C-alpha positions in Angstrom: 53.2 73.6 138.9 55.1 75.7 136.4 58.9 75.8 136.9 61.2 78.7 136.0 64.8 79.7 135.5 65.8 83.1 137.0 67.4 85.9 135.1 69.0 89.1 136.4 70.3 92.1 134.5 73.9 93.2 134.6 74.0 97.0 134.2 77.0 98.9 132.9 76.7 102.6 133.8 78.3 105.3 131.6 80.0 108.3 133.2 79.3 110.7 131.7 76.2 109.8 129.7 76.7 109.1 126.0 75.2 111.2 123.3 74.6 109.2 120.2 72.5 110.4 117.3 69.3 111.8 118.9 69.6 109.6 122.1 71.4 110.0 125.4 72.4 106.7 127.0 73.0 106.3 130.7 74.4 102.8 130.1 73.8 99.4 128.6 72.7 96.1 130.2 72.9 92.3 129.7 70.0 90.1 130.7 71.5 86.9 132.1 69.7 83.6 132.4 70.9 81.2 135.1 70.7 77.4 135.3 71.4 75.8 138.7 72.1 72.0 138.7 72.2 69.4 141.4 75.6 67.8 141.0 74.7 64.4 142.2 71.5 63.9 140.1 72.4 66.2 137.3 68.9 67.7 137.5 68.3 71.4 137.0 66.9 73.2 140.0 63.7 75.1 139.2 62.2 78.1 140.9 58.6 79.2 141.4 57.8 82.5 139.7 57.5 84.4 143.0 60.5 83.1 144.8 64.0 84.3 143.9 66.3 83.1 146.6 68.0 79.7 146.5 66.6 78.8 150.0 63.0 79.8 149.3 60.8 77.8 146.9 63.7 76.1 145.1 62.7 72.7 143.9 64.6 70.0 142.1 62.4 67.8 140.0 61.8 65.5 143.0 63.1 67.2 146.1 63.1 70.5 148.0 66.4 72.2 148.4 67.1 73.8 151.8 69.8 76.3 151.3 70.6 79.7 152.8 69.1 82.9 151.3 71.4 83.5 148.3 70.3 84.8 144.9 71.7 83.8 141.5 73.2 87.2 141.1 75.4 86.5 144.2 77.2 83.9 142.2 78.2 85.7 139.0 80.4 88.7 139.0 80.3 90.7 135.8 82.6 93.6 135.2 83.9 96.0 132.5 87.6 95.6 131.9 89.2 97.8 129.2 92.0 95.3 128.9 89.8 92.2 128.4 88.7 91.1 124.9 85.2 92.3 124.4 85.4 94.4 127.6 82.9 92.2 129.5 84.3 89.8 132.0 82.4 87.1 133.9 83.5 85.2 137.0 81.6 82.7 139.0 82.1 83.7 142.7 81.2 81.7 145.9 81.8 78.6 143.8 83.1 76.6 146.8 79.8 77.4 148.6 77.8 76.1 145.6 79.9 72.9 145.5 79.6 72.5 149.3 75.8 72.6 148.8 76.1 70.2 145.9 75.2 72.6 143.1 76.8 73.8 139.8 75.9 77.1 138.0 75.6 77.8 134.3 74.6 81.0 132.7 74.0 82.6 129.3 73.2 86.0 127.9 69.5 86.2 126.9 69.4 89.8 125.6 71.1 93.2 125.3 69.7 96.6 126.0 70.6 100.3 126.3 69.2 102.7 128.8 67.9 105.7 126.9 67.1 108.9 128.7 63.4 109.6 128.2 62.7 112.8 130.1 64.3 116.0 131.4 64.7 114.5 134.9 67.0 111.8 133.5 64.7 108.9 133.8 65.6 106.0 131.4 63.8 103.4 129.5 65.5 100.2 128.4 65.5 99.6 124.7 66.5 96.1 123.4 69.5 96.1 121.0 71.6 93.5 119.2 74.7 91.9 120.5 76.7 93.8 117.9 75.2 97.2 118.9 75.9 96.4 122.6 79.6 95.8 121.9 79.9 98.7 119.5 78.6 101.1 122.2 81.1 99.7 124.7 84.1 99.8 122.3 83.3 103.3 121.1 82.9 104.7 124.7 85.6 102.9 126.7 86.4 105.9 128.9 82.7 106.3 129.8 82.4 102.7 131.0 85.8 102.4 132.7 84.6 103.5 136.1 84.2 102.1 139.6 80.5 101.4 139.1 81.4 98.7 136.6 84.0 96.9 138.6 81.1 94.7 139.7 78.0 95.6 137.7 74.7 96.1 139.5 71.7 93.9 139.1 68.6 96.1 139.1 65.9 93.8 138.0 65.1 90.1 137.6 62.8 88.1 135.4 61.8 84.5 135.0 62.0 82.1 132.1 59.6 79.3 132.0 61.2 75.8 131.7 59.3 73.9 129.0 60.0 70.1 128.8 
């Protein structure tokens, strides 16, 4: 059976939208890749492609983990902070619950994107960008991102990353 890591986006909404060149941006996003480890064995916990919650379909290499229905995005708070270097602040939350269950979380940024308005109704399409462009958009539009929606960013989608050993 194939095993996967889960990833969730962290969306920073711009109020008002940003006009840059011939594009209008509703925001930017980070795609986060999560790694969940069993503390006692040191083994990474793998997910099936269909199951996202920790309590459903979560498998260590040799055991089934019975945990409540929490999602990886419930353990990482991401926020915009105009006073923080780089403006993007991460904080592992519910860490005591993870430790109580015997797990440890790691994460990394997999990709960056901007949400470009693609029609007159305001619908957006994500467009992958570089890390440099992501931070440039944030730094040049601090007032647009310094809003209550970005105190704890939204996760609007998830993806899977196949674990290849």
